[in-house]
C-alpha positions as CSV (number, residue, x, y, z in Angstrom):
1,M,58.5,-43.6,-83.1
2,K,57.4,-45.4,-86.4
3,P,54.8,-43.9,-88.3
4,W,51.5,-45.5,-88.1
5,W,51.2,-47.2,-91.2
6,Q,54.8,-49.0,-90.3
7,Q,53.3,-49.9,-86.9
8,W,49.9,-51.2,-88.5
9,P,50.8,-51.8,-92.3
10,K,47.3,-53.8,-92.3
11,R,45.5,-50.5,-91.6
12,L,47.0,-48.7,-94.6
13,G,46.3,-51.7,-96.8
14,S,42.5,-51.7,-95.5
15,E,42.2,-48.2,-96.0
16,L,43.3,-48.6,-99.6
17,R,41.1,-51.6,-100.2
18,Q,37.9,-50.0,-98.9
19,L,38.6,-47.1,-101.0
20,K,38.9,-49.2,-104.3
21,Q,35.8,-51.1,-103.3
22,A,33.9,-47.8,-102.8
23,G,34.9,-46.7,-106.2
24,I,37.2,-44.1,-105.0
25,S,40.7,-43.9,-106.8
26,Y,43.7,-42.9,-104.8
27,K,47.3,-41.9,-105.2
28,L,49.9,-42.2,-102.5
29,D,51.7,-39.0,-102.1
30,R,55.1,-41.0,-101.5
31,D,57.2,-37.8,-100.5
32,S,54.6,-37.2,-97.6
33,F,54.7,-40.8,-96.5
34,K,58.6,-40.8,-96.5
35,N,58.6,-37.6,-94.6
36,G,56.3,-38.9,-92.1
37,A,52.9,-37.0,-93.0
38,G,50.8,-39.5,-94.8
39,V,48.9,-37.9,-97.6
40,L,46.4,-39.5,-100.2
41,F,44.9,-37.9,-103.3
42,L,41.6,-39.3,-103.9
43,K,39.2,-39.1,-106.9
44,L,35.7,-40.0,-106.4
45,K,34.8,-42.1,-109.8
46,E,31.0,-42.9,-109.2
47,G,27.9,-41.1,-108.2
48,P,26.6,-37.7,-107.9
49,Y,30.4,-36.3,-107.2
50,A,32.1,-38.3,-109.8
51,G,35.2,-36.5,-110.9
52,L,35.5,-34.7,-107.6
53,N,39.2,-34.7,-106.2
54,L,39.9,-34.8,-102.7
55,T,43.0,-34.8,-100.4
56,A,43.3,-36.8,-97.2
57,R,45.9,-36.1,-94.5
58,F,46.5,-38.3,-91.8
59,P,47.7,-37.1,-88.4
60,D,51.0,-38.4,-86.8
61,I,48.9,-40.3,-84.2
62,Y,46.2,-41.9,-86.6
63,P,44.1,-43.9,-85.9
64,Y,43.9,-42.4,-82.6
65,T,42.7,-39.1,-84.1
66,R,40.9,-38.2,-87.2
67,F,42.1,-37.7,-90.5
68,E,41.2,-34.5,-92.5
69,I,39.8,-34.4,-96.0
70,F,40.1,-31.3,-98.3
71,C,38.6,-30.2,-101.4
72,D,40.0,-27.2,-103.4
73,E,37.4,-27.5,-106.2
74,I,34.5,-26.6,-104.4
75,D,33.2,-23.7,-102.3
76,L,30.6,-24.5,-99.5
77,A,28.9,-21.9,-97.3
78,Y,28.8,-24.5,-94.4
79,H,30.7,-27.6,-93.3
80,Q,34.0,-26.5,-95.0
81,H,36.9,-24.1,-94.0
82,P,36.6,-21.0,-96.0
83,F,40.3,-21.0,-96.7
84,A,42.0,-24.3,-96.0
85,K,39.2,-26.0,-97.8
86,C,38.9,-28.9,-95.1
87,L,35.6,-30.6,-95.1
88,C,33.7,-30.9,-91.8
89,L,32.5,-34.5,-92.0
90,I,32.8,-35.0,-87.9
91,G,32.0,-32.7,-85.3
92,R,35.0,-31.4,-83.3
93,S,34.4,-33.6,-80.0
94,S,36.8,-36.4,-79.9
95,E,33.8,-38.8,-78.9
96,N,32.6,-38.3,-82.5
97,W,35.9,-40.3,-83.7
98,H,36.4,-44.1,-83.5
99,A,39.7,-45.6,-84.3
100,N,38.0,-47.9,-86.7
101,D,36.5,-45.2,-88.8
102,T,37.8,-45.0,-92.4
103,I,38.3,-42.5,-95.0
104,A,35.9,-44.6,-97.7
105,S,33.1,-44.7,-94.7
106,F,33.4,-41.1,-94.3
107,L,33.1,-40.3,-97.7
108,L,30.2,-42.8,-98.7
109,E,28.2,-42.1,-95.5
110,R,28.7,-38.2,-94.9
111,L,30.0,-36.4,-97.9
112,P,26.5,-36.5,-99.6
113,D,25.1,-34.9,-96.3
114,V,27.8,-32.3,-96.2
115,M,27.5,-31.3,-99.8
116,I,23.6,-30.9,-99.4
117,A,24.1,-28.9,-96.2
118,G,26.9,-26.8,-97.5
119,Q,25.0,-25.7,-100.6
120,T,21.8,-24.8,-99.0
121,Q,20.4,-21.3,-99.0
122,D,17.9,-22.0,-96.3
123,L,19.4,-23.5,-92.9
124,G,15.9,-23.7,-91.6
125,S,15.0,-26.4,-94.1
126,L,17.7,-28.8,-93.1
127,S,17.0,-31.6,-91.0
128,S,19.1,-31.4,-87.7
129,E,21.4,-34.2,-88.6
130,L,22.7,-31.9,-91.5
131,K,23.0,-28.8,-89.4
132,E,26.4,-27.7,-88.1
133,E,27.1,-28.4,-84.4
134,P,25.8,-25.3,-82.2
135,Q,29.2,-24.6,-81.1
136,G,31.4,-21.5,-81.4
137,E,34.7,-22.0,-83.5
138,P,38.3,-21.4,-81.8
139,F,39.1,-17.9,-82.4
140,G,41.0,-17.4,-85.7
141,S,39.9,-20.6,-86.8
142,N,38.2,-19.2,-90.0
143,S,40.6,-16.3,-90.5
144,R,43.7,-16.2,-92.9
145,P,47.2,-16.4,-91.3
146,S,48.4,-12.7,-90.7
147,L,51.9,-13.6,-90.0
148,Y,54.6,-15.6,-91.8
149,L,57.9,-16.9,-90.5
150,L,60.9,-16.8,-93.1
151,N,63.7,-19.1,-92.4
152,H,66.4,-17.8,-95.1
153,K,69.4,-15.8,-94.7
154,G,68.8,-14.0,-97.9
155,C,65.4,-12.8,-97.0
156,F,66.8,-9.8,-94.7
157,P,70.3,-9.3,-95.9
158,E,71.0,-6.4,-93.3
159,L,70.6,-9.1,-90.6
160,S,72.9,-11.8,-91.9
């Protein structure tokens, strides 16, 4: 199966044009695109978050499922995974995602609310639109990995 950007090359072009129009610079991670992953490095050039660096990762079956936006430069109390640093710009339910959603629209329309909510000290003061969905996170979603698999013959010479 071809990657989404080969199946729908106009979609990638549209994403990139919209980023440029929104004042968001981007760089394609060519290695990730060669390997079928699809990663963009983004930098906000305008507005209150100018200079903020983000990483967008596209899933294999984009645009049928959502992309993810990561930001290692900030630590939000809410709306950001504490270890992976993925920003929560959309609720978990698949009904929240639409195949015509774009990175630029999410960053322009949703990032300001995520930043406000993520930095608040008083959750009670937030409007209901800015609060996280009242849903339990999957077990282990906010924990560090506790097991790593190594695939190298030299790691355990007695087993080689």
